[in-house]
Structures are given as C-alpha cells and as structure tokens.
GUKOL-41591 format. One record per atom (N, C-alpha, C, O, CB): residue in one letter; atom name; x, y, z. Coordinates in pm, 1 decimal, padded with zeros to 6 digits. Glycine has a CB too. Example, Ala and Ser with C-alpha at 12.3 -4.5 7.8 and 13.67 -1.06 7.14 Angstrom:
> residuo	atomo	X	Y	Z
> A	N	01319.0	-00569.0	00780.0 $
> A	CA	01230.0	-00450.0	00780.0 $
> A	C	01320.0	-00330.0	00780.0 $
> A	O	01423.6	-00331.9	00846.5 $
> A	CB	01130.8	-00447.3	00904.6 $
> S	N	01285.0	-00225.0	00708.0 $
> S	CA	01367.0	-00106.0	00714.0 $
> S	C	01290.0	00003.0	00787.0 $
> S	O	01340.9	00113.8	00803.9 $
> S	CB	01408.4	-00059.8	00572.5 $
//
This chain:
> residuo	atomo	X	Y	Z
> M	N	-02484.1	-00519.4	00348.1 $
> M	CA	-02395.6	-00485.5	00450.3 $
> M	C	-02252.4	-00385.6	00303.1 $
> M	O	-02217.0	-00419.1	00190.1 $
> M	CB	-02334.2	-00681.6	00564.7 $
> M	N	-02220.9	-00280.3	00380.5 $
> M	CA	-02128.9	-00238.3	00335.4 $
> M	C	-02012.0	-00283.7	00280.6 $
> M	O	-01976.8	-00364.8	00366.2 $
> M	CB	-02114.5	-00188.6	00392.4 $
> K	N	-01898.2	-00286.3	00164.4 $
> K	CA	-01772.3	-00370.4	00195.9 $
> K	C	-01701.8	-00252.9	00262.9 $
> K	O	-01721.4	-00135.2	00232.8 $
> K	CB	-01684.5	-00445.5	00056.6 $
> Q	N	-01574.8	-00318.7	00404.8 $
> Q	CA	-01475.5	-00327.4	00403.4 $
> Q	C	-01383.0	-00185.4	00365.8 $
> Q	O	-01398.3	-00120.3	00469.1 $
> Q	CB	-01472.1	-00430.1	00336.1 $
> K	N	-01335.5	-00140.0	00316.3 $
> K	CA	-01214.1	-00040.1	00272.3 $
> K	C	-01113.8	-00121.3	00334.2 $
> K	O	-01128.7	-00174.4	00444.3 $
> K	CB	-01214.7	00130.2	00329.7 $
> G	N	-00971.1	-00134.4	00234.6 $
> G	CA	-00826.8	-00140.9	00325.3 $
> G	C	-00762.7	-00053.9	00322.9 $
> G	O	-00807.2	00037.0	00252.9 $
> G	CB	-00733.7	-00227.6	00302.6 $
> G	N	-00623.7	-00026.3	00393.9 $
> G	CA	-00602.2	00135.0	00379.6 $
> G	C	-00397.8	00062.1	00417.6 $
> G	O	-00349.9	-00044.9	00455.1 $
> G	CB	-00730.2	00287.8	00552.2 $
> Y	N	-00355.5	00167.9	00387.1 $
> Y	CA	-00190.2	00131.1	00412.2 $
> Y	C	-00168.6	00255.0	00508.6 $
> Y	O	-00250.4	00346.0	00522.3 $
> Y	CB	-00069.1	00132.9	00250.5 $
> V	N	-00044.7	00245.2	00574.4 $
> V	CA	00044.3	00329.4	00666.8 $
> V	C	00180.1	00307.4	00561.3 $
> V	O	00233.1	00211.3	00505.7 $
> V	CB	00061.3	00261.3	00854.4 $
> Y	N	00203.4	00460.8	00569.1 $
> Y	CA	00300.1	00440.1	00477.0 $
> Y	C	00439.5	00544.9	00538.6 $
> Y	O	00377.3	00640.0	00585.7 $
> Y	CB	00230.8	00481.3	00315.6 $
> I	N	00556.3	00568.1	00556.2 $
> I	CA	00647.1	00660.2	00575.6 $
> I	C	00745.6	00690.3	00488.4 $
> I	O	00815.2	00612.7	00423.0 $
> I	CB	00695.7	00639.0	00670.9 $
> L	N	00747.1	00857.8	00493.2 $
> L	CA	00809.1	00940.5	00390.8 $
> L	C	00930.2	00965.2	00454.7 $
> L	O	00950.8	00937.3	00572.8 $
> L	CB	00733.4	01069.4	00347.5 $
> T	N	01029.5	01029.0	00362.0 $
> T	CA	01123.6	01097.0	00430.9 $
> T	C	01219.9	01176.0	00344.6 $
> T	O	01217.0	01170.1	00221.7 $
> T	CB	01190.9	01007.0	00511.5 $
> N	N	01315.5	01259.2	00421.6 $
> N	CA	01362.4	01394.2	00293.2 $
> N	C	01492.0	01291.2	00232.9 $
> N	O	01502.7	01176.2	00275.5 $
> N	CB	01443.6	01607.0	00382.9 $
> K	N	01603.9	01357.1	00111.3 $
> K	CA	01686.7	01319.3	00083.7 $
> K	C	01792.1	01309.6	00191.0 $
> K	O	01849.1	01200.5	00189.0 $
> K	CB	01702.1	01371.7	-00008.6 $
> N	N	01830.3	01385.3	00275.9 $
> N	CA	01899.6	01309.6	00364.1 $
> N	C	01838.5	01294.0	00509.6 $
> N	O	01897.3	01348.7	00602.9 $
> N	CB	02028.1	01365.1	00368.8 $
> Q	N	01735.4	01229.2	00529.9 $
> Q	CA	01673.4	01108.5	00586.0 $
> Q	C	01679.8	01114.6	00687.7 $
> Q	O	01686.5	01015.5	00760.4 $
> Q	CB	01708.2	00997.8	00560.5 $
> T	N	01680.1	01308.2	00752.9 $
> T	CA	01660.1	01355.1	00863.2 $
> T	C	01523.4	01399.4	00945.4 $
> T	O	01504.2	01445.7	01057.8 $
> T	CB	01728.8	01436.1	00849.3 $
> T	N	01438.6	01363.0	00835.7 $
> T	CA	01329.7	01348.7	00900.8 $
> T	C	01212.1	01226.3	00835.2 $
> T	O	01198.0	01196.7	00716.5 $
> T	CB	01279.4	01493.0	00905.4 $
> L	N	01132.0	01165.9	00962.4 $
> L	CA	01018.6	01107.3	00932.0 $
> L	C	00874.1	01147.6	00969.1 $
> L	O	00839.0	01198.1	01075.7 $
> L	CB	01037.7	01002.1	00970.6 $
> Y	N	00777.7	01109.3	00837.6 $
> Y	CA	00622.4	01129.8	00850.2 $
> Y	C	00558.3	00977.6	00866.9 $
> Y	O	00611.5	00877.3	00819.4 $
> Y	CB	00555.6	01213.3	00702.8 $
> V	N	00491.9	00977.8	00907.6 $
> V	CA	00423.7	00857.2	00937.5 $
> V	C	00276.2	00923.4	00929.5 $
> V	O	00220.9	01010.4	00996.8 $
> V	CB	00470.7	00781.8	01088.8 $
> G	N	00220.2	00814.5	00775.1 $
> G	CA	-00000.6	00821.3	00731.7 $
> G	C	-00012.3	00741.1	00730.0 $
> G	O	00074.5	00657.1	00753.9 $
> G	CB	-00099.4	00867.7	00604.3 $
> V	N	-00139.5	00717.2	00697.4 $
> V	CA	-00181.3	00628.5	00673.6 $
> V	C	-00345.0	00686.0	00555.2 $
> V	O	-00415.5	00785.8	00569.6 $
> V	CB	-00185.6	00553.0	00822.6 $
> T	N	-00353.4	00588.5	00461.7 $
> T	CA	-00432.6	00609.1	00353.6 $
> T	C	-00467.7	00533.5	00288.9 $
> T	O	-00391.3	00444.3	00252.1 $
> T	CB	-00403.2	00669.4	00288.2 $
> S	N	-00665.4	00541.3	00228.0 $
> S	CA	-00709.1	00450.7	00183.9 $
> S	C	-00594.2	00394.0	00068.7 $
> S	O	-00553.7	00279.1	00051.1 $
> S	CB	-00842.2	00488.7	00146.1 $
> D	N	-00553.0	00540.7	-00013.0 $
> D	CA	-00523.6	00514.5	-00205.8 $
> D	C	-00342.2	00570.2	-00122.0 $
> D	O	-00318.5	00682.8	-00078.1 $
> D	CB	-00654.7	00687.6	-00397.9 $
> L	N	-00239.8	00445.6	-00123.6 $
> L	CA	-00092.3	00476.1	-00176.3 $
> L	C	-00075.0	00498.3	-00257.9 $
> L	O	00045.4	00523.3	-00264.1 $
> L	CB	-00010.2	00416.6	-00178.2 $
> L	N	-00140.5	00515.8	-00389.2 $
> L	CA	-00049.3	00610.9	-00510.1 $
> L	C	-00107.0	00753.9	-00455.9 $
> L	O	-00046.6	00846.5	-00401.9 $
> L	CB	-00097.0	00575.7	-00716.1 $
> K	N	-00194.1	00744.8	-00477.0 $
> K	CA	-00232.5	00883.5	-00498.2 $
> K	C	-00192.7	00889.1	-00413.5 $
> K	O	-00082.8	00844.3	-00446.3 $
> K	CB	-00345.0	00945.3	-00522.6 $
> R	N	-00176.0	00924.2	-00232.3 $
> R	CA	-00150.5	01015.0	-00126.2 $
> R	C	00014.7	01015.8	-00173.5 $
> R	O	00070.0	01125.6	-00167.9 $
> R	CB	-00199.8	00956.9	00046.9 $
> T	N	00096.5	00897.3	-00220.1 $
> T	CA	00207.9	00921.9	-00229.6 $
> T	C	00316.8	01048.7	-00355.4 $
> T	O	00422.2	01105.7	-00383.7 $
> T	CB	00223.3	00791.7	-00233.7 $
> F	N	00179.6	01019.9	-00382.6 $
> F	CA	00167.9	01101.6	-00582.1 $
> F	C	00211.6	01261.4	-00487.3 $
> F	O	00325.9	01305.4	-00474.8 $
> F	CB	-00093.3	01105.9	-00714.8 $
> Q	N	00085.9	01323.0	-00431.8 $
> Q	CA	00045.8	01452.4	-00350.5 $
> Q	C	00114.6	01442.3	-00259.0 $
> Q	O	00079.4	01552.8	-00217.7 $
> Q	CB	-00088.0	01477.3	-00304.1 $
> H	N	00229.6	01389.5	-00136.3 $
> H	CA	00348.8	01404.2	-00132.1 $
> H	C	00483.5	01473.1	-00207.9 $
> H	O	00559.5	01567.0	-00184.0 $
> H	CB	00351.9	01319.3	-00125.1 $
> R	N	00465.5	01356.2	-00328.4 $
> R	CA	00558.2	01372.6	-00359.3 $
> R	C	00563.2	01545.3	-00431.5 $
> R	O	00643.3	01636.2	-00410.0 $
> R	CB	00584.0	01250.5	-00430.7 $
> E	N	00455.2	01540.2	-00512.1 $
> E	CA	00384.1	01724.6	-00609.7 $
> E	C	00362.1	01789.7	-00503.4 $
> E	O	00258.2	01854.4	-00515.7 $
> E	CB	00204.3	01737.7	-00719.1 $
> H	N	00423.0	01807.0	-00379.3 $
> H	CA	00390.2	01925.0	-00253.8 $
> H	C	00225.4	01963.9	-00313.6 $
> H	O	00229.1	02078.4	-00358.7 $
> H	CB	00530.2	02102.8	-00256.1 $
> F	N	00080.5	01901.2	-00327.1 $
> F	CA	-00006.8	01964.9	-00373.3 $
> F	C	-00069.8	02017.8	-00217.3 $
> F	O	-00171.4	02085.3	-00234.1 $
> F	CB	-00094.3	01876.1	-00480.4 $
> F	N	-00024.0	01998.3	-00042.2 $
> F	CA	-00078.8	02062.3	-00002.6 $
> F	C	00039.3	02190.9	00097.1 $
> F	O	00108.7	02152.8	00191.3 $
> F	CB	-00181.4	01970.1	00051.0 $
> K	N	00037.5	02285.7	00065.4 $
> K	CA	00137.3	02376.2	00082.0 $
> K	C	00189.8	02395.7	00209.8 $
> K	O	00304.8	02429.8	00237.4 $
> K	CB	00100.0	02486.3	00038.7 $
> Q	N	00060.3	02362.1	00316.4 $
> Q	CA	00081.6	02435.8	00403.9 $
> Q	C	00165.0	02277.4	00508.3 $
> Q	O	00215.2	02311.5	00615.3 $
> Q	CB	-00076.8	02533.9	00452.6 $
> S	N	00171.5	02166.3	00482.7 $
> S	CA	00166.1	02032.7	00568.3 $
> S	C	00329.5	02083.5	00624.4 $
> S	O	00399.2	02184.6	00616.1 $
> S	CB	00143.6	01846.1	00460.9 $
> F	N	00342.6	01900.7	00704.8 $
> F	CA	00424.6	01896.3	00706.3 $
> F	C	00508.0	01879.2	00644.8 $
> F	O	00616.4	01936.9	00652.9 $
> F	CB	00424.3	01873.1	00746.5 $
> S	N	00465.9	01766.3	00542.3 $
> S	CA	00556.1	01716.3	00479.6 $
> S	C	00600.4	01801.5	00381.3 $
> S	O	00713.0	01784.5	00334.5 $
> S	CB	00523.7	01606.4	00439.5 $
> H	N	00524.4	01896.8	00339.7 $
> H	CA	00607.1	01988.4	00225.1 $
> H	C	00666.9	02083.3	00323.3 $
> H	O	00706.6	02184.0	00264.7 $
> H	CB	00505.9	02076.4	00093.2 $
> R	N	00685.6	02086.7	00441.0 $
> R	CA	00804.2	02176.9	00477.4 $
> R	C	00887.8	02138.8	00512.1 $
> R	O	00970.9	02206.9	00572.2 $
> R	CB	00800.0	02254.9	00549.7 $
> Y	N	00906.4	01954.6	00477.1 $
> Y	CA	01065.6	01935.2	00523.0 $
> Y	C	01055.6	01848.9	00385.4 $
> Y	O	01142.2	01761.4	00385.0 $
> Y	CB	01122.7	01845.8	00704.7 $
> N	N	00987.1	01848.5	00286.3 $
> N	CA	01039.5	01815.2	00158.8 $
> N	C	01040.6	01665.6	00145.8 $
> N	O	01111.0	01607.8	00063.0 $
> N	CB	01177.3	01874.0	00138.9 $
> L	N	00927.3	01579.6	00265.1 $
> L	CA	00931.8	01492.5	00282.6 $
> L	C	00865.1	01369.4	00076.0 $
> L	O	00754.6	01322.7	00048.2 $
> L	CB	00852.9	01510.8	00441.4 $
> E	N	00979.7	01367.7	00004.5 $
> E	CA	00890.2	01278.5	-00122.4 $
> E	C	00931.8	01150.0	-00125.0 $
> E	O	00903.2	01086.1	-00226.3 $
> E	CB	00910.7	01329.3	-00281.7 $
> K	N	01027.2	01064.9	00010.8 $
> K	CA	01067.8	00924.4	-00068.4 $
> K	C	01051.6	00828.9	00012.4 $
> K	O	01110.9	00795.8	00115.0 $
> K	CB	01209.9	00907.8	-00121.1 $
> L	N	00952.5	00781.3	-00051.7 $
> L	CA	00862.6	00631.2	-00007.8 $
> L	C	00958.5	00579.2	00019.7 $
> L	O	01043.9	00564.8	-00067.7 $
> L	CB	00770.3	00535.2	-00108.9 $
> I	N	00984.3	00523.4	00173.5 $
> I	CA	01057.1	00451.8	00213.1 $
> I	C	01025.0	00319.2	00310.8 $
> I	O	01103.9	00237.4	00358.2 $
> I	CB	01126.0	00531.7	00252.3 $
> Y	N	00823.3	00333.0	00327.6 $
> Y	CA	00755.4	00204.8	00389.4 $
> Y	C	00653.5	00227.6	00348.2 $
> Y	O	00629.3	00330.8	00285.5 $
> Y	CB	00749.3	00172.5	00532.0 $
> W	N	00584.2	00153.6	00368.6 $
> W	CA	00414.6	00092.6	00348.1 $
> W	C	00384.0	-00052.6	00394.2 $
> W	O	00460.7	-00148.0	00381.2 $
> W	CB	00368.5	00087.2	00178.8 $
> E	N	00290.4	-00054.2	00436.5 $
> E	CA	00229.2	-00163.7	00503.6 $
> E	C	00101.1	-00190.6	00430.5 $
> E	O	00042.2	-00083.1	00419.4 $
> E	CB	00206.6	-00135.2	00653.3 $
> S	N	00027.9	-00295.6	00371.9 $
> S	CA	-00128.9	-00294.2	00324.4 $
> S	C	-00184.6	-00343.9	00493.7 $
> S	O	-00112.7	-00387.0	00583.8 $
> S	CB	-00175.5	-00436.7	00160.1 $
> F	N	-00350.7	-00317.9	00497.4 $
> F	CA	-00420.5	-00358.7	00592.2 $
> F	C	-00523.1	-00392.1	00548.2 $
> F	O	-00526.5	-00311.5	00455.2 $
> F	CB	-00433.7	-00289.3	00680.8 $
> G	N	-00662.6	-00478.2	00533.6 $
> G	CA	-00694.7	-00518.3	00557.5 $
> G	C	-00877.7	-00364.4	00527.4 $
> G	O	-00955.1	-00321.1	00442.1 $
> G	CB	-00599.6	-00593.2	00658.8 $
> S	N	-00840.0	-00353.7	00674.4 $
> S	CA	-00946.2	-00219.3	00714.2 $
> S	C	-00847.9	-00056.0	00728.8 $
> S	O	-00734.9	-00021.6	00763.3 $
> S	CB	-01033.1	-00263.0	00906.9 $
> I	N	-00945.5	-00006.7	00689.9 $
> I	CA	-00876.1	00135.4	00678.0 $
> I	C	-00878.8	00175.7	00839.9 $
> I	O	-00834.6	00284.6	00876.3 $
> I	CB	-00971.9	00259.6	00565.1 $
> E	N	-00926.7	00092.3	00921.2 $
> E	CA	-00915.7	00092.4	01044.7 $
> E	C	-00824.0	00063.4	01172.3 $
> E	O	-00823.6	00118.0	01282.6 $
> E	CB	-00980.1	00050.3	01047.9 $
> D	N	-00717.0	-00080.0	01101.5 $
> D	CA	-00685.2	-00183.1	01123.7 $
> D	C	-00542.0	-00035.3	01092.9 $
> D	O	-00459.2	00000.0	01176.9 $
> D	CB	-00743.9	-00345.9	01039.5 $
> A	N	-00555.6	00014.7	00965.8 $
> A	CA	-00428.1	00080.6	00923.8 $
> A	C	-00401.2	00227.9	00999.0 $
> A	O	-00292.7	00284.0	00983.8 $
> A	CB	-00435.1	00100.8	00760.0 $
> I	N	-00481.7	00272.8	01061.5 $
> I	CA	-00507.9	00416.8	01138.6 $
> I	C	-00432.7	00381.2	01288.7 $
> I	O	-00337.7	00450.4	01325.2 $
> I	CB	-00705.3	00461.3	01158.9 $
> A	N	-00474.6	00286.3	01358.7 $
> A	CA	-00423.5	00200.1	01487.4 $
> A	C	-00288.2	00149.5	01471.8 $
> A	O	-00194.7	00156.8	01551.5 $
> A	CB	-00513.4	00072.4	01516.1 $
> Y	N	-00292.9	00095.3	01352.3 $
> Y	CA	-00079.1	00096.1	01320.2 $
> Y	C	-00008.0	00228.1	01285.8 $
> Y	O	00109.0	00266.2	01282.8 $
> Y	CB	-00020.7	-00004.4	01156.3 $
> E	N	-00121.2	00278.2	01262.5 $
> E	CA	-00029.1	00426.0	01223.0 $
> E	C	-00006.2	00491.3	01353.8 $
> E	O	00102.6	00538.6	01386.6 $
> E	CB	-00116.8	00550.1	01114.3 $
> K	N	-00129.1	00492.5	01438.8 $
> K	CA	-00097.2	00530.7	01586.3 $
> K	C	-00014.3	00486.2	01664.0 $
> K	O	00052.8	00552.1	01743.4 $
> K	CB	-00179.5	00519.6	01654.7 $
> K	N	-00012.5	00383.3	01649.1 $
> K	CA	00083.2	00252.0	01699.9 $
> K	C	00217.5	00347.2	01677.8 $
> K	O	00229.4	00453.7	01738.4 $
> K	CB	00076.4	00073.9	01584.9 $
> I	N	00324.9	00294.1	01577.7 $
> I	CA	00442.5	00405.4	01546.1 $
> I	C	00448.9	00488.3	01618.8 $
> I	O	00523.5	00493.1	01716.6 $
> I	CB	00443.4	00474.8	01436.2 $
> K	N	00325.9	00615.3	01562.7 $
> K	CA	00369.6	00771.1	01589.2 $
> K	C	00436.6	00788.9	01726.1 $
> K	O	00491.8	00896.2	01750.6 $
> K	CB	00236.7	00874.4	01586.4 $
> K	N	00434.9	00691.4	01815.5 $
> K	CA	00425.8	00671.2	01938.3 $
> K	C	00554.9	00590.7	01965.5 $
> K	O	00582.9	00583.5	02085.1 $
> K	CB	00296.4	00609.5	01973.9 $
> W	N	00654.9	00517.4	01865.4 $
> W	CA	00731.5	00493.9	01869.9 $
> W	C	00859.9	00624.5	01867.7 $
> W	O	00844.6	00743.2	01838.7 $
> W	CB	00708.7	00405.4	01797.8 $
> S	N	00983.1	00553.9	01908.4 $
> S	CA	01126.7	00584.7	01940.4 $
> S	C	01148.5	00655.6	01783.8 $
> S	O	01055.2	00644.5	01704.3 $
> S	CB	01237.9	00428.6	01987.9 $
> R	N	01247.2	00713.0	01750.7 $
> R	CA	01304.5	00707.6	01603.6 $
> R	C	01401.7	00592.5	01553.6 $
> R	O	01445.0	00564.3	01441.9 $
> R	CB	01381.6	00833.4	01582.5 $
> G	N	01423.8	00522.5	01712.2 $
> G	CA	01505.4	00439.4	01672.2 $
> G	C	01407.4	00333.4	01605.8 $
> G	O	01403.1	00284.9	01492.7 $
> G	CB	01597.3	00395.2	01783.1 $
> K	N	01361.7	00323.3	01673.7 $
> K	CA	01265.4	00129.7	01670.1 $
> K	C	01194.5	00220.5	01537.7 $
> K	O	01140.5	00129.1	01475.4 $
> K	CB	01097.6	00043.4	01870.6 $
> K	N	01177.0	00295.7	01492.2 $
> K	CA	01132.3	00347.9	01345.8 $
> K	C	01210.2	00319.5	01265.8 $
> K	O	01165.3	00267.2	01163.8 $
> K	CB	01113.4	00480.3	01322.3 $
> N	N	01337.9	00337.8	01274.6 $
> N	CA	01423.2	00276.6	01192.6 $
> N	C	01459.4	00168.6	01157.6 $
> N	O	01487.1	00126.1	01045.5 $
> N	CB	01491.3	00300.0	01205.7 $
> D	N	01459.7	00098.9	01302.5 $
> D	CA	01434.8	-00042.8	01280.6 $
> D	C	01368.4	-00151.4	01237.8 $
> D	O	01398.1	-00270.7	01231.1 $
> D	CB	01435.1	-00066.8	01330.4 $
> L	N	01233.5	-00062.6	01198.5 $
> L	CA	01087.7	-00124.4	01111.6 $
> L	C	01089.7	-00088.2	00981.7 $
> L	O	01026.7	-00145.1	00892.6 $
> L	CB	00938.8	-00067.6	01162.6 $
> I	N	01195.9	00051.4	00962.4 $
> I	CA	01225.8	00093.9	00786.9 $
> I	C	01349.0	-00037.9	00719.5 $
> I	O	01344.9	-00097.8	00612.0 $
> I	CB	01327.7	00303.6	00777.1 $
> N	N	01446.5	-00047.3	00828.4 $
> N	CA	01569.2	-00140.9	00798.9 $
> N	C	01484.9	-00269.2	00796.4 $
> N	O	01526.0	-00337.7	00702.7 $
> N	CB	01705.1	-00141.0	00921.3 $
> D	N	01425.1	-00305.2	00834.4 $
> D	CA	01352.6	-00452.3	00768.0 $
> D	C	01276.5	-00478.3	00664.6 $
> D	O	01268.2	-00592.7	00620.0 $
> D	CB	01273.8	-00507.6	00840.3 $
> F	N	01220.6	-00391.1	00620.1 $
> F	CA	01116.1	-00361.1	00477.8 $
> F	C	01245.9	-00298.1	00384.3 $
> F	O	01261.9	-00322.4	00264.7 $
> F	CB	00950.6	-00213.4	00508.6 $
> N	N	01333.9	-00211.7	00468.1 $
> N	CA	01352.3	-00140.0	00310.6 $
> N	C	01508.1	-00128.2	00411.8 $
> N	O	01510.6	-00074.1	00522.3 $
> N	CB	01225.4	00048.2	00230.3 $
> P	N	01623.2	-00188.4	00347.5 $
> P	CA	01756.4	-00176.4	00438.1 $
> P	C	01801.7	-00110.0	00372.9 $
> P	O	01882.4	-00051.6	00445.2 $
> P	CB	01847.2	-00280.0	00476.4 $
> E	N	01820.2	-00024.9	00164.4 $
> E	CA	01881.0	00101.2	00131.5 $
> E	C	01810.6	00140.6	00134.1 $
> E	O	01799.8	00208.7	00032.1 $
> E	CB	01944.2	00139.0	00045.7 $
> W	N	01697.2	00153.6	00221.1 $
> W	CA	01639.3	00328.3	00221.1 $
> W	C	01562.2	00364.7	00085.4 $
> W	O	01484.3	00457.3	00062.8 $
> W	CB	01786.4	00453.6	00228.3 $
> K	N	01613.7	00251.4	-00006.2 $
> K	CA	01544.4	00352.1	-00159.9 $
> K	C	01376.8	00382.4	-00146.3 $
> K	O	01298.8	00329.1	-00067.4 $
> K	CB	01560.6	00237.4	-00340.6 $
> D	N	01350.9	00475.0	-00238.7 $
> D	CA	01221.3	00512.2	-00298.2 $
> D	C	01164.9	00463.4	-00360.6 $
> D	O	01188.2	00470.3	-00481.3 $
> D	CB	01208.7	00587.3	-00347.3 $
> L	N	01006.2	00349.0	-00284.9 $
> L	CA	00969.1	00266.7	-00335.3 $
> L	C	00852.0	00312.3	-00440.5 $
> L	O	00794.9	00215.5	-00490.8 $
> L	CB	00947.7	00183.7	-00241.0 $
> F	N	00809.7	00427.8	-00479.3 $
> F	CA	00753.8	00491.9	-00509.2 $
> F	C	00719.4	00448.7	-00705.4 $
> F	O	00627.9	00443.8	-00787.6 $
> F	CB	00821.6	00609.5	-00447.1 $
> E	N	00878.0	00425.4	-00690.3 $
> E	CA	00841.8	00399.4	-00837.7 $
> E	C	00794.6	00263.8	-00855.3 $
> E	O	00692.8	00263.4	-00924.5 $
> E	CB	00960.6	00421.1	-00933.4 $
> E	N	00830.3	00150.7	-00818.9 $
> E	CA	00754.1	00022.7	-00762.3 $
> E	C	00569.3	00019.6	-00734.5 $
> E	O	00463.1	-00019.6	-00782.9 $
> E	CB	00830.4	00000.2	-00608.6 $
> I	N	00606.3	00064.1	-00664.6 $
> I	CA	00445.9	00113.4	-00628.5 $
> I	C	00372.1	00165.1	-00787.3 $
> I	O	00297.7	00082.8	-00840.7 $
> I	CB	00451.2	00277.3	-00494.8 $
> W	N	00394.9	00300.5	-00858.1 $
> W	CA	00361.3	00361.4	-01003.3 $
> W	C	00344.5	00239.0	-01159.3 $
> W	O	00290.4	00256.5	-01268.5 $
> W	CB	00510.4	00478.3	-01031.5 $
> N	N	00434.3	00093.9	-01088.1 $
> N	CA	00440.4	00072.9	-01165.1 $
> N	C	00389.6	-00091.3	-01196.2 $
> N	O	00376.9	-00157.0	-01299.5 $
> N	CB	00541.1	00125.8	-01179.9 $
> S	N	00365.2	-00123.4	-01030.3 $
> S	CA	00268.8	-00222.1	-01061.9 $
> S	C	00108.2	-00154.5	-01035.2 $
> S	O	00021.6	-00241.5	-01025.7 $
> S	CB	00303.8	-00359.4	-00964.0 $
> C	N	00072.6	-00050.4	-01025.7 $
> C	CA	-00077.3	-00012.6	-01118.8 $
> C	C	-00078.4	-00076.8	-01264.7 $
> C	O	-00174.8	-00059.0	-01339.2 $
> C	CB	-00094.7	00170.5	-01149.1 $
//
C-alpha cells in the first residue's frame, strides 16, 4: 500500500498587500522559496511580486489540500482577509519561521 503524501495550502501577497495568491504544494519550504526567488518568470506570482508568505495550513493528504485550495479560491477578498487575519493578524512574512523550523 502506498503512503499518502500530505499537502499545504498557502497564501502569498506582495509588499503592499494589494494582490493575493492561493496555492497548494506538497513541499511548502521549497515552493515558497521558488516564489521568493522568481523561479518561474511567466507566473502570476512573479508578475505581481508575490513573495510574502502570510498564511499556510497543512493537510494529511495532498487531495485534501487541493480541495481546500479550490474552496478558498472561490471566496471573496474579504473572506480571504478574515482567514489571514485569524491566522496572522499582522500579516508578517512567515517564510523565515518555516525556514528555521527545518
């Protein structure tokens, strides 16, 4: 039997917090590093300088993470802001915490 791999849903924003990006990954550290370093020059996150990790949540399976990502993407900006504010009221960049925990 194959072991199910977990996943993460995350939200990025830019310096002025004008744009949000909701993503899903099985490797949060690697994926957020890629965003910060602009690995993918044609991507939405590169175009809008979305480098600041302001929300993340872990899931037991990547399928659960994908389902939650799809749900969040349908939400209004206000509802997304509420989710972020509950998790990270100061909207501080959480990348360093993730980096230092590894």
